[in-house]
C-alpha positions in Angstrom: 12.3 -23.2 -2.8 13.5 -19.1 -1.4 15.3 -19.0 -5.2 11.9 -20.1 -6.8 10.1 -17.4 -4.8 12.7 -14.7 -5.4 12.7 -15.4 -8.8 8.7 -15.2 -9.3 8.5 -11.9 -7.5 11.3 -10.3 -9.7 9.3 -11.7 -12.9 5.6 -11.0 -11.8 6.7 -7.5 -11.4 9.0 -7.4 -14.3 6.0 -8.2 -16.4 3.5 -5.8 -14.0 6.0 -3.1 -15.1 6.4 -4.1 -19.0 2.2 -4.1 -18.9 1.8 -0.3 -17.6 4.4 0.6 -20.1 3.0 -1.0 -22.9 -1.0 0.2 -22.4 0.4 3.4 -21.8 1.7 3.4 -25.4 -1.2 1.8 -26.8 -3.2 4.4 -25.2 -1.4 7.2 -26.5 -1.8 5.7 -30.1 -5.2 5.2 -29.5 -5.0 1.1 -30.1 -6.7 -1.8 -28.2 -5.8 -1.3 -24.7 -5.0 -3.7 -21.8 -7.8 -4.4 -19.6 -7.7 -2.6 -16.4 -8.5 -5.6 -14.7 -6.0 -7.5 -16.2 -3.1 -4.8 -15.2 -4.8 -5.1 -11.5 -4.7 -9.0 -11.0 -1.3 -8.8 -12.2 -0.5 -6.3 -9.2 -2.4 -8.5 -6.8 -0.4 -12.0 -8.2 3.0 -10.1 -6.8 3.4 -7.7 -8.9 2.6 -4.7 -6.6 5.8 -2.8 -6.7 6.2 -3.3 -10.3 2.8 -1.8 -10.9 3.4 0.9 -9.0 6.8 1.6 -10.3 5.1 1.5 -14.0 1.9 3.5 -12.9 4.6 6.8 -11.9 7.2 6.1 -14.7 4.9 5.8 -17.2 2.5 8.6 -15.7 -0.6 5.8 -16.2 -3.1 5.5 -14.3 -2.7 7.7 -11.9 -5.3 9.9 -12.0 -7.8 6.7 -11.5 -8.8 6.5 -8.0 -8.3 3.1 -7.5 -5.5 2.6 -8.8 -4.0 5.5 -7.2 -5.1 3.8 -4.0 -5.5 0.2 -4.8 -2.1 -0.6 -6.1 -0.4 0.7 -2.7 -2.6 -1.4 -0.8 -1.9 -4.4 -2.8 1.9 -3.7 -2.2 1.6 -2.8 1.3 -0.1 -6.1 1.6 2.4 -8.3 -0.1 5.0 -6.6 1.8 3.2 -7.4 5.3 3.1 -10.8 3.9 6.3 -11.4 3.3 7.6 -10.0 6.4 5.3 -12.3 8.2 6.7 -15.2 6.5 10.2 -14.2 6.6 10.4 -13.7 10.7 
């Protein structure tokens, strides 16, 4: 069971990181964008670390206060939950 959870966390974080990179590329090329709600939802579904890493790797959404505050908050909640269940 723990292997499935670890696999899920790795995949969702890779997915979140990728979404931030794809959206940044689309923003630069002035193409159709990934909705902000989608980026936040993927982060909330377990991709907080990937989203935060993607934000700062691609310098994307770092000016939006709700991303600067929300993504670290989501990640903090996720880490807290992991620590609660781990104990």
